[in-house]
C-alpha positions as CSV (number, residue, x, y, z in Angstrom):
1,M,87.4,111.5,67.0
2,T,89.9,113.9,70.0
3,S,92.5,115.8,68.5
4,S,94.6,116.3,70.7
5,L,95.9,116.0,74.2
6,S,95.3,119.2,75.6
7,D,91.6,118.4,74.0
8,V,91.0,116.1,76.8
9,Q,89.3,118.0,78.9
10,S,86.2,116.5,81.3
11,S,83.2,118.7,82.8
12,F,81.5,117.0,85.8
13,P,77.6,118.2,87.5
14,E,77.5,120.0,90.4
15,P,76.9,116.6,93.2
16,T,73.1,117.0,93.7
17,T,71.6,117.1,97.4
18,G,69.7,114.4,99.3
19,Q,69.9,111.2,100.5
20,G,72.0,109.0,98.6
21,P,74.3,106.4,99.2
22,R,76.2,106.2,102.7
23,S,80.0,107.4,101.8
24,P,82.2,104.6,101.9
25,A,83.8,102.6,105.2
26,P,86.9,104.2,105.9
27,G,89.0,101.2,106.2
28,L,87.8,101.0,102.6
29,T,88.7,104.6,101.9
30,A,92.6,104.0,103.8
31,A,93.3,100.7,101.2
32,F,92.7,102.9,98.3
33,D,94.7,106.2,99.8
34,P,97.3,107.6,98.0
35,E,99.8,108.4,100.5
36,R,99.9,105.1,101.6
37,F,100.6,103.9,98.3
38,H,103.6,106.5,98.0
39,D,104.9,105.6,101.8
40,G,104.4,101.5,101.1
41,A,105.7,102.6,97.4
42,A,109.3,104.7,98.5
43,A,109.5,101.2,102.1
44,I,109.4,98.7,98.6
45,V,111.3,100.8,96.2
46,T,114.3,100.9,99.3
47,R,114.4,97.1,99.7
48,L,114.9,96.4,96.2
49,T,117.0,98.9,95.8
50,R,119.3,96.9,98.1
51,Y,118.3,93.2,96.3
52,L,119.1,94.9,92.9
53,G,122.6,95.9,94.6
54,D,123.1,92.8,96.0
55,H,125.8,90.6,93.0
56,S,127.2,88.5,95.7
57,V,127.7,84.8,94.0
58,R,124.7,83.1,95.1
59,G,122.2,80.1,93.8
60,L,119.0,78.6,94.6
61,D,117.9,78.8,98.5
62,L,115.4,75.7,98.6
63,L,113.5,75.6,101.2
64,D,110.5,73.2,102.0
65,P,107.6,73.6,101.1
66,A,106.0,72.9,104.2
67,V,108.5,75.5,106.0
68,L,107.7,77.8,103.5
69,L,103.8,77.6,103.9
70,K,104.1,78.1,107.2
71,A,105.7,81.2,106.7
72,A,103.1,82.4,104.2
73,R,100.2,82.2,106.5
74,D,101.8,83.5,109.9
75,L,101.9,86.4,107.6
76,M,98.6,86.3,106.7
77,T,96.2,88.1,108.8
78,H,93.8,86.5,111.2
79,E,90.7,89.3,110.5
80,T,87.8,88.0,108.5
81,A,84.6,90.6,109.8
82,H,86.7,93.7,109.2
83,I,89.3,95.1,107.3
84,A,92.4,95.3,109.2
85,D,94.2,97.6,109.3
86,F,97.2,98.8,107.2
87,D,100.0,96.7,108.6
88,A,103.3,97.9,107.4
89,D,106.3,95.8,108.6
90,R,103.9,92.7,107.6
91,V,104.1,94.1,103.8
92,N,108.2,94.0,104.1
93,Q,108.1,90.8,105.2
94,I,106.2,90.0,102.6
95,V,108.7,91.7,100.5
96,D,111.8,89.9,102.3
97,L,110.4,86.7,101.9
98,Y,109.1,87.4,98.2
99,T,113.0,88.2,97.3
100,G,114.6,85.6,99.5
101,T,113.5,82.7,98.3
102,G,113.2,83.9,94.6
103,I,116.2,82.3,92.2
104,P,118.7,85.4,92.5
105,V,118.6,86.5,89.1
106,Y,120.7,89.8,89.4
107,S,123.1,87.5,91.0
108,P,126.6,86.5,88.8
109,G,125.6,83.0,90.8
110,Y,122.5,82.1,88.5
111,M,123.3,80.5,84.7
112,G,120.1,78.5,85.7
113,R,117.6,80.0,83.3
114,Q,116.8,81.8,80.1
115,F,114.4,84.8,82.1
116,S,116.3,87.2,83.2
117,G,117.2,90.2,85.9
118,V,115.1,92.9,84.2
119,V,116.2,96.7,83.0
120,P,114.9,98.3,86.0
121,L,113.4,101.2,84.0
122,A,111.5,98.1,82.8
123,S,110.2,97.2,86.1
124,L,108.8,100.6,87.0
125,I,107.1,100.8,84.5
126,D,105.5,97.4,85.2
127,L,104.5,99.3,87.9
128,V,102.7,102.4,86.0
129,G,100.7,99.0,84.6
130,S,99.2,97.6,87.7
131,V,98.2,100.7,89.3
132,V,97.0,102.0,85.7
133,N,95.3,98.8,85.1
134,Q,94.9,99.7,81.1
135,P,94.2,95.6,79.2
136,S,95.4,96.2,76.1
137,S,93.7,93.7,73.3
138,F,91.5,97.4,72.0
139,Y,92.1,100.4,71.7
140,E,89.9,102.1,73.9
141,A,91.2,100.1,77.0
142,G,94.6,101.1,75.7
143,Q,95.3,103.1,73.9
144,L,99.0,104.1,74.8
145,P,99.9,99.9,74.7
146,S,98.3,100.1,71.4
147,V,100.1,102.4,69.7
148,A,103.4,101.2,71.5
149,E,102.7,97.7,69.8
150,R,102.2,99.2,66.3
151,L,105.6,100.8,67.1
152,M,107.5,98.6,68.6
153,A,106.3,96.1,65.8
154,E,107.9,98.9,63.2
155,H,111.5,98.5,65.3
156,L,111.5,95.2,65.4
157,N,110.4,94.2,61.6
158,H,112.9,96.8,60.4
159,F,115.5,93.7,61.6
160,I,113.0,90.4,60.4
161,G,112.8,92.2,57.2
162,W,109.1,91.2,55.9
163,E,107.4,94.0,53.4
164,P,106.2,96.9,55.4
165,G,102.7,97.4,55.8
166,R,101.7,93.8,55.1
167,Y,103.6,91.7,58.9
168,A,101.0,91.5,62.5
169,M,102.4,91.5,64.9
170,V,100.5,90.9,68.7
171,T,101.3,90.7,71.8
172,T,100.5,87.4,74.2
173,S,101.0,85.8,77.4
174,G,104.2,83.1,77.4
175,G,106.0,81.7,73.8
176,S,103.9,78.5,74.1
177,L,100.2,81.0,74.0
178,A,101.9,82.4,71.0
179,N,103.1,79.0,69.2
180,M,99.5,78.1,69.7
181,T,98.2,80.9,68.2
182,A,100.8,80.7,65.5
183,L,99.0,77.0,63.9
184,L,96.1,78.2,64.5
185,A,96.4,80.2,62.1
186,A,98.7,77.9,60.1
187,R,95.9,75.0,60.8
188,D,92.7,77.8,59.4
189,R,94.9,78.2,56.1
190,A,95.1,74.7,55.2
191,F,92.2,73.8,56.1
192,P,89.2,76.5,56.2
193,Q,86.1,74.8,57.5
194,I,88.3,73.1,60.6
195,W,86.5,76.5,62.4
196,T,82.7,75.7,61.6
197,R,82.6,72.5,60.8
198,G,85.6,70.2,62.8
199,A,88.5,67.7,61.2
200,G,85.5,65.7,60.4
201,G,85.8,67.1,57.3
202,T,89.7,66.8,56.0
203,P,90.9,64.6,53.7
204,G,93.5,63.7,55.7
205,P,94.3,63.6,59.2
206,P,96.2,67.3,60.0
207,A,100.1,67.0,61.2
208,I,102.7,69.4,61.5
209,A,106.5,68.6,61.1
210,V,109.4,69.7,64.0
211,S,112.3,69.2,64.9
212,E,113.3,66.3,68.0
213,Q,114.7,69.4,69.9
214,T,111.5,70.9,69.7
215,H,110.3,73.4,73.1
216,Y,107.5,71.3,74.1
217,S,104.8,73.9,74.0
218,V,105.0,72.8,70.5
219,T,104.0,69.2,70.6
220,R,101.5,69.9,73.3
221,A,100.2,72.8,71.6
222,A,99.6,70.5,68.3
223,G,97.7,68.0,71.2
224,V,95.2,70.8,72.5
225,L,94.5,71.4,68.1
226,G,93.8,67.1,68.1
227,I,97.0,66.7,66.4
228,G,98.0,63.6,67.9
229,E,101.3,62.5,68.6
230,R,101.3,59.6,65.6
231,Q,100.3,62.7,63.6
232,I,103.8,64.8,64.5
233,I,106.4,64.5,61.9
234,R,109.8,64.2,64.0
235,L,112.2,65.6,61.8
236,P,116.3,64.4,62.6
237,A,118.2,66.9,63.7
238,D,122.7,66.9,64.4
239,S,125.0,66.9,67.0
240,A,123.8,70.3,67.1
241,G,120.6,70.3,67.7
242,R,119.3,71.4,64.5
243,I,116.9,70.3,62.3
244,R,119.0,69.0,58.8
245,P,117.3,70.1,55.9
246,D,118.6,67.2,53.4
247,L,116.4,64.4,56.0
248,A,113.6,66.7,55.6
249,G,112.2,66.2,52.5
250,P,112.5,62.0,53.1
251,A,110.6,62.2,56.1
252,L,107.7,64.4,54.3
253,D,107.1,62.1,52.2
254,E,106.8,59.3,54.4
255,A,104.3,61.0,56.1
256,H,102.4,61.6,52.6
257,R,102.9,57.6,52.2
258,R,100.7,57.3,56.2
259,G,98.1,59.1,55.1
260,L,99.5,62.4,56.7
261,R,98.2,65.7,56.0
262,P,101.0,67.6,57.5
263,F,100.4,72.1,57.5
264,C,103.2,73.9,59.3
265,L,107.1,73.4,59.6
266,V,107.8,74.2,62.9
267,A,111.7,75.6,63.1
268,S,113.5,76.8,66.1
269,A,116.1,80.5,66.8
270,G,117.3,79.0,69.4
271,T,116.1,75.5,70.5
272,T,116.1,75.6,74.7
273,A,118.2,72.3,75.2
274,M,121.8,73.7,73.6
275,G,120.1,76.9,71.6
276,A,120.9,75.9,68.8
277,F,119.2,77.8,65.5
278,D,117.9,76.1,63.0
279,P,118.6,76.7,58.9
280,L,115.8,78.2,58.7
281,E,116.8,79.6,54.8
282,E,116.7,75.8,53.3
283,L,114.4,74.9,55.9
284,A,111.7,77.4,53.8
285,A,113.2,76.3,50.2
286,V,111.7,72.6,52.1
287,A,108.2,74.1,53.4
288,R,107.4,76.0,50.3
289,R,108.2,72.9,48.4
290,Y,105.5,70.8,49.8
291,G,103.1,73.9,50.8
292,L,103.9,73.9,54.1
293,W,103.4,77.5,56.5
294,L,106.9,77.5,58.1
295,H,106.7,78.8,61.5
296,V,109.8,79.4,63.6
297,D,109.9,79.5,67.5
298,G,112.5,82.8,67.9
299,A,111.2,82.9,72.3
300,H,114.9,82.0,72.9
301,G,117.1,83.4,70.2
302,A,115.2,85.9,67.9
303,S,116.6,88.5,70.4
304,L,120.3,88.1,68.5
305,L,118.5,89.7,65.3
306,L,119.8,92.8,67.2
307,S,123.2,92.7,67.1
308,D,125.2,93.0,64.2
309,H,127.8,90.2,65.3
310,H,125.0,87.7,65.5
311,R,122.1,88.0,63.3
312,H,123.0,85.4,60.1
313,K,122.0,83.3,62.6
314,L,118.7,83.9,61.9
315,R,119.2,84.5,57.8
316,G,115.8,83.4,56.6
317,I,113.6,84.4,59.2
318,D,111.7,86.9,56.6
319,Q,110.9,83.9,54.6
320,A,109.3,82.9,57.9
321,D,105.2,83.0,57.7
322,S,105.1,83.8,61.8
323,L,107.2,84.2,64.6
324,T,107.4,83.6,68.4
325,W,109.9,85.9,70.2
326,D,110.5,86.2,74.0
327,A,111.3,89.8,75.1
328,H,110.8,88.5,78.5
329,K,114.4,86.2,77.4
330,M,117.1,88.3,75.6
331,L,115.4,91.6,76.1
332,F,115.7,91.6,80.1
333,M,111.8,92.2,80.5
334,P,109.2,91.0,83.4
335,A,107.6,88.7,82.1
336,P,105.6,87.1,80.3
337,C,106.4,89.2,77.3
338,T,105.9,88.0,74.3
339,L,105.2,89.5,70.4
340,L,104.4,86.7,67.8
341,F,105.0,88.4,64.6
342,Y,102.6,87.5,60.5
343,R,104.4,88.2,57.7
344,D,100.9,88.6,56.5
345,A,98.8,91.0,58.1
346,A,95.8,88.8,56.5
347,T,96.5,85.5,58.0
348,A,96.9,87.0,61.3
349,R,93.0,87.2,62.2
350,G,92.4,83.2,60.1
351,A,93.0,82.0,64.0
352,F,89.8,82.6,65.6
353,R,86.9,84.1,63.9
354,Q,84.1,84.7,66.1
355,R,81.8,87.9,66.6
356,A,80.5,89.1,70.1
357,S,79.3,92.8,70.0
358,Y,80.2,93.9,73.2
359,V,83.5,94.1,71.8
360,F,83.7,93.6,68.6
361,D,82.8,97.0,66.4
362,E,80.5,96.3,63.3
363,E,82.2,98.6,61.0
364,P,85.6,99.2,61.5
365,D,86.9,103.5,62.4
366,P,90.4,105.0,63.2
367,Y,90.2,102.9,67.1
368,S,89.3,99.7,65.9
369,A,92.3,99.3,63.7
370,Y,94.7,99.2,66.9
371,D,92.4,96.3,67.8
372,S,94.5,93.2,68.8
373,A,91.4,90.8,69.9
374,D,90.8,89.3,67.3
375,K,94.4,88.1,66.1
376,N,94.9,87.2,69.9
377,F,93.5,84.8,72.5
378,E,93.2,87.0,75.3
379,C,90.4,89.3,75.9
380,T,92.2,90.8,79.2
381,K,95.9,91.0,79.1
382,R,98.4,93.5,80.4
383,P,99.6,95.9,78.3
384,M,102.9,93.5,78.5
385,I,104.7,96.3,75.7
386,M,104.5,98.8,78.0
387,P,108.5,98.0,79.4
388,L,110.0,97.2,75.8
389,W,108.8,100.4,74.6
390,A,109.7,102.8,77.7
391,V,113.2,100.6,77.9
392,W,113.5,101.3,73.9
393,S,112.4,104.9,74.4
394,V,114.7,105.7,76.9
395,Y,117.7,103.3,75.6
396,G,117.0,102.6,72.2
397,P,118.2,99.5,70.6
398,A,122.4,99.5,71.4
399,L,121.2,98.5,74.8
400,F,120.1,95.0,74.0
401,A,122.4,94.4,71.3
402,Q,125.6,95.2,73.9
403,K,124.3,93.0,76.6
404,I,124.0,90.7,74.0
405,D,127.0,90.6,71.9
406,R,128.4,90.6,76.2
407,L,126.0,87.3,76.9
408,C,127.1,85.2,74.0
409,E,130.5,85.5,74.4
410,V,131.3,84.8,78.0
411,T,128.9,81.6,77.1
412,R,132.1,81.4,74.4
413,Q,134.6,82.3,76.8
414,A,132.6,79.0,79.3
415,A,133.2,76.6,77.1
416,D,136.9,77.3,76.0
417,M,138.2,77.1,79.5
418,I,135.5,73.9,79.9
419,A,137.2,72.8,76.9
420,A,141.0,73.2,78.2
421,E,139.7,71.0,81.5
422,P,141.3,67.2,81.1
423,D,138.3,65.8,83.2
424,F,135.6,67.8,81.6
425,A,133.6,67.5,78.1
426,V,131.6,70.6,76.1
427,A,128.3,69.1,74.4
428,H,128.5,71.0,71.7
429,R,130.1,74.9,70.6
430,P,127.7,77.4,71.6
431,E,125.3,79.3,69.8
432,S,124.0,81.9,72.2
433,N,124.2,81.6,76.2
434,I,123.8,78.6,76.4
435,L,126.5,75.8,76.9
436,C,125.9,71.9,77.7
437,F,128.7,69.8,79.4
438,R,129.4,67.4,81.4
439,Y,132.2,66.5,83.9
440,R,133.5,62.9,83.0
441,P,136.7,62.0,83.8
442,P,138.6,59.5,81.7
443,G,137.3,55.7,82.0
444,L,133.6,57.1,83.3
445,Q,130.7,55.0,81.9
446,D,127.8,56.4,80.4
447,A,125.0,55.1,83.0
448,T,127.6,56.4,85.9
449,A,128.7,60.0,83.6
450,H,124.6,59.8,83.9
451,R,123.8,59.8,87.1
452,L,127.4,62.2,88.2
453,Q,125.9,65.4,86.1
454,L,122.1,64.6,87.7
455,E,124.1,64.1,91.8
456,I,125.7,67.4,90.8
457,R,123.3,69.7,89.4
458,N,121.2,68.5,92.8
459,R,124.1,69.4,95.2
460,I,125.1,72.6,93.4
461,R,121.6,73.5,93.8
462,G,121.8,73.0,97.5
463,G,125.2,73.8,98.1
464,G,123.1,77.8,97.3
465,R,126.0,79.6,95.6
466,F,125.4,78.7,91.8
467,F,122.3,77.7,90.2
468,I,122.5,75.7,87.2
469,S,120.1,73.4,85.2
470,K,120.5,70.2,83.0
471,V,119.4,68.6,79.9
472,D,119.4,64.6,78.4
473,I,121.9,65.0,75.1
474,D,121.8,61.2,73.3
475,A,120.1,60.1,76.9
476,V,123.2,60.9,78.7
477,A,122.4,63.8,80.9
478,A,124.9,67.1,80.6
479,L,124.8,70.7,82.9
480,R,123.5,73.7,81.5
481,V,124.3,77.1,81.7
482,V,122.2,79.8,80.8
483,V,123.9,83.3,80.6
484,M,121.9,85.7,81.7
485,N,124.0,88.3,83.4
486,H,126.5,90.5,82.1
487,L,128.5,90.8,85.3
488,I,129.7,87.0,85.0
489,D,133.4,86.6,84.1
490,A,136.3,84.1,83.7
491,G,136.2,84.9,87.6
492,H,132.6,83.2,88.4
493,L,133.2,80.4,85.6
494,A,136.2,79.3,86.9
495,M,134.5,78.9,90.2
496,L,132.1,77.1,89.6
497,I,134.2,74.9,87.5
498,A,136.1,74.3,90.7
499,E,133.1,74.3,92.4
500,I,131.7,70.7,89.9
501,R,135.3,69.3,90.2
502,D,134.7,69.5,94.2
503,I,131.0,68.1,94.3
504,G,132.4,65.0,91.5
505,Q,135.3,64.1,93.0
506,Q,133.2,63.7,96.1
507,V,130.4,61.8,94.1
508,L,133.1,59.2,93.3
509,R,134.9,58.4,96.1
510,A,131.1,58.0,98.5
511,S,130.0,55.8,95.3
512,A,133.5,53.8,95.2
513,A,133.4,53.7,99.3
514,T,129.9,52.5,99.3
515,G,130.8,49.7,96.5
516,N,134.1,48.2,98.4
517,D,131.3,48.0,101.0
518,Q,129.0,46.3,99.3
519,R,131.8,43.7,97.9
520,N,132.6,43.3,101.9
521,G,129.0,42.4,102.5
522,S,128.9,45.4,105.2
523,H,125.9,46.4,105.3
524,T,125.7,50.0,106.8
């Protein structure tokens, strides 16, 4: 074992003379030239600096795919027989097309999705990761990423509250993969024979209990695991989108009467639709009563653990068996970067039971203790922890806490402003940074309200100044904003409200005119 970094030195033998392979072609050498990398990186960083500095209110410029396809094709070299010469102008055009067609996540007009503009330092560390290219499932391939993963687990578990030295954390490429991995571990605990003998020998069909508001990745994972739709137990939710613990028990009892064998209850800490937080403490009691694994999908909302003002919304998280936590959402990291936590490290290894001599060592050693490949799907995965660890190391946790507090505060302000408008209706009180509402003048019927919200959302997206999303609540569409930019203020919110009202009135007037024409027999 190397005792210190100063000991990492190598001596290479003198090159031998004689016949050997020819030198690489000049074009091949030039493509890997460090000076060319420096010049190209400087030009790209200059462009990205301007991009980061553009705080104008703008939404999504949604191009016709055929137009974008042609523009992208025109930027591709026609040279096929030889390595084409480096064309700095072509590279600049590629960067401009990339940034110009992307969602403007740094603009105050962007309020549509749950991914964020990243902390700029994180993007620089992500560039380092791309250059050094250290897959991080094995310590020998990614030494610092493996150590950084251990360090971030320690710091973040301080907020979760599990017993030190007993829990485990692995990084995965996205919350969907983390949710499925956790379900695999839960299934293995309940049905250890499935990995070798399949599901045929189980005493009943394996089932999972989920909220009506659960993310589709959970039910998709159930399908991948062979758990059919009839084996998914839907737990009733209240009007705010939270699982009702008082109705969870009866739903599980009914599942047992149907012959199902539920093994996992999946709760949410920040649902995708409305940002709702399930009552984890009460659901943990339900899970214990029925012998279920409690998995918390905190992809969006687990980051509120870092906030003194909002941590209480995850009360009971220490009683969960596993937790999905997306750093590319409310920790503002490059996507994907998901943290999958287990309360018991032993169960983390239960998801997969494979050996492969080319990667897994027969005897444990100080290096393999930091390997994570036995606990996640990916053998080769990006060192996604590095941007988070670097930003945490430089700025500390207060950076994340202050931004989270700001986003939640602005969202509450948006709810108050919208609720004060007589022709708007908020669908819920926001628990985080997600707010759903409708433009609904008095007397508007549900069927008309549904179509109106869809048309408003589409016209706003086409207008290019704001980008918002939509979601169905009680079968009626609602407009949805996700406040991810700390620069959004009351002025931007007022602009959005005014634009929604203007578009809504235009749509209603056009609809009324069309109805009059049809009643008069006109076919314009």
